[in-house]
N, CA, C and O atoms as a GROMACS GRO file, in nm:
protein
  284
    1MET      N    1  12.067  11.962  12.316
    1MET     CA    2  11.978  11.864  12.177
    1MET      C    3  11.912  11.802  12.205
    1MET      O    4  11.933  11.765  12.321
    2THR      N    5  11.771  11.730  12.132
    2THR     CA    6  11.672  11.663  12.187
    2THR      C    7  11.657  11.576  12.118
    2THR      O    8  11.635  11.575  11.997
    3LYS      N    9  11.666  11.496  12.186
    3LYS     CA   10  11.647  11.345  12.115
    3LYS      C   11  11.479  11.328  12.057
    3LYS      O   12  11.395  11.402  12.107
    4LEU      N   13  11.438  11.231  11.952
    4LEU     CA   14  11.338  11.181  11.981
    4LEU      C   15  11.267  11.125  12.136
    4LEU      O   16  11.179  11.174  12.206
    5SER      N   17  11.369  10.977  12.151
    5SER     CA   18  11.303  10.976  12.234
    5SER      C   19  11.279  11.002  12.360
    5SER      O   20  11.232  10.918  12.437
    6ASP      N   21  11.310  11.127  12.395
    6ASP     CA   22  11.270  11.239  12.453
    6ASP      C   23  11.185  11.362  12.448
    6ASP      O   24  11.195  11.469  12.508
    7LEU      N   25  11.095  11.317  12.360
    7LEU     CA   26  10.933  11.334  12.323
    7LEU      C   27  10.844  11.219  12.365
    7LEU      O   28  10.743  11.185  12.304
    8GLY      N   29  10.896  11.156  12.482
    8GLY     CA   30  10.784  11.092  12.434
    8GLY      C   31  10.850  10.947  12.366
    8GLY      O   32  10.950  10.926  12.297
    9PRO      N   33  10.728  10.845  12.430
    9PRO     CA   34  10.679  10.725  12.367
    9PRO      C   35  10.625  10.770  12.202
    9PRO      O   36  10.600  10.886  12.169
   10PRO      N   37  10.614  10.658  12.118
   10PRO     CA   38  10.558  10.723  11.943
   10PRO      C   39  10.454  10.692  12.018
   10PRO      O   40  10.417  10.626  12.114
   11ILE      N   41  10.401  10.818  11.880
   11ILE     CA   42  10.228  10.803  11.870
   11ILE      C   43  10.196  10.843  11.697
   11ILE      O   44  10.176  10.946  11.633
   12PRO      N   45  10.205  10.707  11.670
   12PRO     CA   46  10.176  10.656  11.593
   12PRO      C   47  10.048  10.706  11.516
   12PRO      O   48   9.941  10.738  11.568
   13GLY      N   49  10.078  10.706  11.372
   13GLY     CA   50   9.982  10.809  11.308
   13GLY      C   51   9.961  10.742  11.158
   13GLY      O   52  10.037  10.704  11.069
   14THR      N   53   9.777  10.746  11.182
   14THR     CA   54   9.759  10.671  11.090
   14THR      C   55   9.650  10.712  10.934
   14THR      O   56   9.547  10.779  10.933
   15LEU      N   57   9.727  10.640  10.810
   15LEU     CA   58   9.655  10.716  10.686
   15LEU      C   59   9.503  10.712  10.691
   15LEU      O   60   9.455  10.610  10.740
   16HIS      N   61   9.411  10.819  10.641
   16HIS     CA   62   9.255  10.737  10.642
   16HIS      C   63   9.237  10.822  10.503
   16HIS      O   64   9.249  10.941  10.477
   17GLY      N   65   9.204  10.712  10.431
   17GLY     CA   66   9.144  10.700  10.274
   17GLY      C   67   9.253  10.717  10.211
   17GLY      O   68   9.353  10.780  10.248
   18GLY      N   69   9.231  10.649  10.096
   18GLY     CA   70   9.359  10.707  10.012
   18GLY      C   71   9.390  10.539   9.966
   18GLY      O   72   9.332  10.436  10.000
   19ASP      N   73   9.501  10.560   9.881
   19ASP     CA   74   9.612  10.458   9.801
   19ASP      C   75   9.647  10.381   9.921
   19ASP      O   76   9.591  10.399  10.029
   20LEU      N   77   9.773  10.264   9.893
   20LEU     CA   78   9.874  10.290  10.034
   20LEU      C   79   9.966  10.405   9.942
   20LEU      O   80   9.926  10.458   9.839
   21ILE      N   81  10.108  10.430  10.013
   21ILE     CA   82  10.141  10.499   9.964
   21ILE      C   83  10.305  10.394   9.968
   21ILE      O   84  10.337  10.297  10.037
   22ARG      N   85  10.382  10.478   9.852
   22ARG     CA   86  10.538  10.405   9.890
   22ARG      C   87  10.680  10.431  10.029
   22ARG      O   88  10.745  10.531  10.058
   23GLU      N   89  10.680  10.366  10.056
   23GLU     CA   90  10.723  10.418  10.201
   23GLU      C   91  10.816  10.579  10.224
   23GLU      O   92  10.792  10.668  10.304
   24GLU      N   93  10.895  10.572  10.149
   24GLU     CA   94  10.942  10.672  10.069
   24GLU      C   95  10.846  10.851  10.043
   24GLU      O   96  10.898  10.963  10.043
   25GLY      N   97  10.689  10.814  10.024
   25GLY     CA   98  10.627  10.912  10.070
   25GLY      C   99  10.559  10.964  10.230
   25GLY      O  100  10.484  11.061  10.244
   26HIS      N  101  10.608  10.872  10.339
   26HIS     CA  102  10.585  10.903  10.415
   26HIS      C  103  10.660  11.035  10.496
   26HIS      O  104  10.619  11.102  10.590
   27PHE      N  105  10.739  11.040  10.447
   27PHE     CA  106  10.825  11.175  10.488
   27PHE      C  107  10.891  11.254  10.430
   27PHE      O  108  10.958  11.225  10.331
   28TYR      N  109  10.886  11.373  10.483
   28TYR     CA  110  10.883  11.511  10.392
   28TYR      C  111  11.012  11.583  10.458
   28TYR      O  112  11.053  11.538  10.565
   29ASN      N  113  11.082  11.702  10.392
   29ASN     CA  114  11.175  11.738  10.441
   29ASN      C  115  11.117  11.866  10.508
   29ASN      O  116  11.013  11.903  10.452
   30CYS      N  117  11.156  11.942  10.611
   30CYS     CA  118  11.097  11.998  10.702
   30CYS      C  119  11.173  12.102  10.683
   30CYS      O  120  11.296  12.099  10.687
   31PRO      N  121  11.058  12.266  10.644
   31PRO     CA  122  11.159  12.414  10.536
   31PRO      C  123  11.201  12.497  10.633
   31PRO      O  124  11.254  12.605  10.607
   32ASN      N  125  11.178  12.450  10.762
   32ASN     CA  126  11.295  12.545  10.887
   32ASN      C  127  11.387  12.504  10.890
   32ASN      O  128  11.491  12.565  10.867
   33CYS      N  129  11.375  12.379  10.922
   33CYS     CA  130  11.520  12.319  10.955
   33CYS      C  131  11.585  12.182  10.939
   33CYS      O  132  11.671  12.123  11.004
   34GLY      N  133  11.485  12.139  10.783
   34GLY     CA  134  11.568  12.078  10.657
   34GLY      C  135  11.554  11.924  10.685
   34GLY      O  136  11.558  11.849  10.588
   35GLN      N  137  11.534  11.857  10.845
   35GLN     CA  138  11.529  11.768  10.867
   35GLN      C  139  11.411  11.682  10.790
   35GLN      O  140  11.302  11.734  10.762
   36LYS      N  141  11.435  11.578  10.765
   36LYS     CA  142  11.316  11.440  10.705
   36LYS      C  143  11.250  11.423  10.801
   36LYS      O  144  11.299  11.401  10.912
   37VAL      N  145  11.121  11.429  10.775
   37VAL     CA  146  11.060  11.510  10.949
   37VAL      C  147  10.908  11.287  10.876
   37VAL      O  148  10.810  11.281  10.801
   38ASP      N  149  10.974  11.184  10.949
   38ASP     CA  150  10.804  11.092  10.929
   38ASP      C  151  10.694  11.101  10.945
   38ASP      O  152  10.654  11.074  11.059
   39GLN      N  153  10.607  11.135  10.858
   39GLN     CA  154  10.458  11.139  10.860
   39GLN      C  155  10.378  11.037  10.973
   39GLN      O  156  10.266  11.055  11.022
   40ARG      N  157  10.442  10.960  10.989
   40ARG     CA  158  10.424  10.827  11.030
   40ARG      C  159  10.428  10.870  11.229
   40ARG      O  160  10.326  10.847  11.292
   41ASP      N  161  10.531  10.919  11.289
   41ASP     CA  162  10.538  10.949  11.416
   41ASP      C  163  10.534  11.065  11.430
   41ASP      O  164  10.630  11.136  11.397
   42LEU      N  165  10.362  11.142  11.514
   42LEU     CA  166  10.349  11.237  11.541
   42LEU      C  167  10.402  11.304  11.622
   42LEU      O  168  10.371  11.420  11.649
   43ARG      N  169  10.472  11.254  11.663
   43ARG     CA  170  10.611  11.335  11.781
   43ARG      C  171  10.667  11.374  11.683
   43ARG      O  172  10.677  11.496  11.699
   44GLN      N  173  10.724  11.338  11.556
   44GLN     CA  174  10.809  11.424  11.494
   44GLN      C  175  10.741  11.554  11.432
   44GLN      O  176  10.776  11.671  11.452
   45VAL      N  177  10.634  11.508  11.351
   45VAL     CA  178  10.572  11.627  11.315
   45VAL      C  179  10.551  11.712  11.401
   45VAL      O  180  10.604  11.817  11.365
   46PHE      N  181  10.498  11.723  11.505
   46PHE     CA  182  10.460  11.842  11.647
   46PHE      C  183  10.565  11.943  11.625
   46PHE      O  184  10.565  12.064  11.606
   47TRP      N  185  10.683  11.821  11.636
   47TRP     CA  186  10.799  11.898  11.724
   47TRP      C  187  10.890  12.048  11.604
   47TRP      O  188  10.946  12.154  11.630
   48HIS      N  189  10.856  11.961  11.462
   48HIS     CA  190  10.843  12.041  11.360
   48HIS      C  191  10.775  12.137  11.313
   48HIS      O  192  10.821  12.208  11.224
   49GLU      N  193  10.619  12.161  11.378
   49GLU     CA  194  10.570  12.286  11.362
   49GLU      C  195  10.536  12.359  11.421
   49GLU      O  196  10.444  12.440  11.408
   50GLU      N  197  10.654  12.330  11.550
   50GLU     CA  198  10.687  12.401  11.679
   50GLU      C  199  10.771  12.532  11.575
   50GLU      O  200  10.871  12.497  11.513
   51PRO      N  201  10.716  12.692  11.561
   51PRO     CA  202  10.852  12.755  11.467
   51PRO      C  203  11.001  12.806  11.564
   51PRO      O  204  11.002  12.826  11.685
   52GLY      N  205  11.075  12.814  11.504
   52GLY     CA  206  11.188  12.829  11.562
   52GLY      C  207  11.283  12.668  11.637
   52GLY      O  208  11.372  12.662  11.723
   53HIS      N  209  11.214  12.556  11.556
   53HIS     CA  210  11.331  12.474  11.673
   53HIS      C  211  11.429  12.469  11.618
   53HIS      O  212  11.488  12.552  11.549
   54GLU      N  213  11.460  12.333  11.657
   54GLU     CA  214  11.601  12.278  11.662
   54GLU      C  215  11.589  12.162  11.554
   54GLU      O  216  11.474  12.119  11.541
   55PRO      N  217  11.660  12.121  11.494
   55PRO     CA  218  11.684  11.955  11.461
   55PRO      C  219  11.682  11.862  11.550
   55PRO      O  220  11.756  11.891  11.644
   56LEU      N  221  11.613  11.727  11.565
   56LEU     CA  222  11.670  11.631  11.644
   56LEU      C  223  11.764  11.547  11.645
   56LEU      O  224  11.794  11.506  11.533
   57GLU      N  225  11.837  11.497  11.751
   57GLU     CA  226  11.949  11.504  11.712
   57GLU      C  227  11.909  11.307  11.665
   57GLU      O  228  11.812  11.235  11.687
   58PRO      N  229  12.048  11.286  11.594
   58PRO     CA  230  11.996  11.173  11.585
   58PRO      C  231  12.045  11.093  11.685
   58PRO      O  232  12.131  11.138  11.760
   59GLU      N  233  12.004  10.982  11.696
   59GLU     CA  234  12.002  10.848  11.781
   59GLU      C  235  12.058  10.758  11.693
   59GLU      O  236  12.040  10.762  11.572
   60PRO      N  237  12.150  10.647  11.774
   60PRO     CA  238  12.177  10.559  11.676
   60PRO      C  239  12.064  10.411  11.706
   60PRO      O  240  11.975  10.382  11.786
   61GLU      N  241  12.140  10.340  11.580
   61GLU     CA  242  12.007  10.269  11.578
   61GLU      C  243  11.981  10.128  11.668
   61GLU      O  244  12.064  10.110  11.757
   62ALA      N  245  11.902  10.051  11.659
   62ALA     CA  246  11.845   9.973  11.735
   62ALA      C  247  12.001   9.827  11.754
   62ALA      O  248  12.076   9.810  11.657
   63VAL      N  249  12.016   9.767  11.849
   63VAL     CA  250  12.094   9.697  11.882
   63VAL      C  251  12.018   9.550  11.831
   63VAL      O  252  11.916   9.505  11.882
   64ILE      N  253  12.126   9.461  11.672
   64ILE     CA  254  12.052   9.417  11.678
   64ILE      C  255  12.109   9.227  11.779
   64ILE      O  256  12.208   9.159  11.752
   65ILE      N  257  12.030   9.207  11.860
   65ILE     CA  258  12.064   9.064  11.915
   65ILE      C  259  12.128   8.962  11.821
   65ILE      O  260  12.092   8.967  11.704
   66GLU      N  261  12.204   8.885  11.850
   66GLU     CA  262  12.246   8.798  11.730
   66GLU      C  263  12.179   8.588  11.809
   66GLU      O  264  12.282   8.520  11.813
   67PHE      N  265  12.157   8.573  11.818
   67PHE     CA  266  12.148   8.405  11.844
   67PHE      C  267  12.192   8.287  11.810
   67PHE      O  268  12.230   8.320  11.698
   68ARG      N  269  12.215   8.185  11.816
   68ARG     CA  270  12.280   8.076  11.794
   68ARG      C  271  12.205   8.033  11.743
   68ARG      O  272  12.084   8.029  11.767
   69ARG      N  273  12.268   7.988  11.657
   69ARG     CA  274  12.171   7.850  11.549
   69ARG      C  275  12.171   7.732  11.637
   69ARG      O  276  12.252   7.694  11.722
   70LEU      N  277  12.049   7.677  11.592
   70LEU     CA  278  12.025   7.553  11.679
   70LEU      C  279  12.055   7.466  11.542
   70LEU      O  280  12.026   7.493  11.426
   71LYS      N  281  12.117   7.364  11.592
   71LYS     CA  282  12.208   7.222  11.546
   71LYS      C  283  12.109   7.129  11.455
   71LYS      O  284  12.150   7.022  11.410
   0.00000   0.00000   0.00000
């Protein structure tokens, strides 16, 4: 199964014209596989435009590094 990171570095998309939209407005469900697609990342958009594609494999979230608090 293909991971998003297998598609290379992020390709950011930008909103041209119009008003700013809410966070959920950046996503749509792919009509082919049903996976949510973030339209701000063109890697996802290009992947989901390919006929007969599989859903992208979920990747673990980024690890949060906790630093000691200064006293």
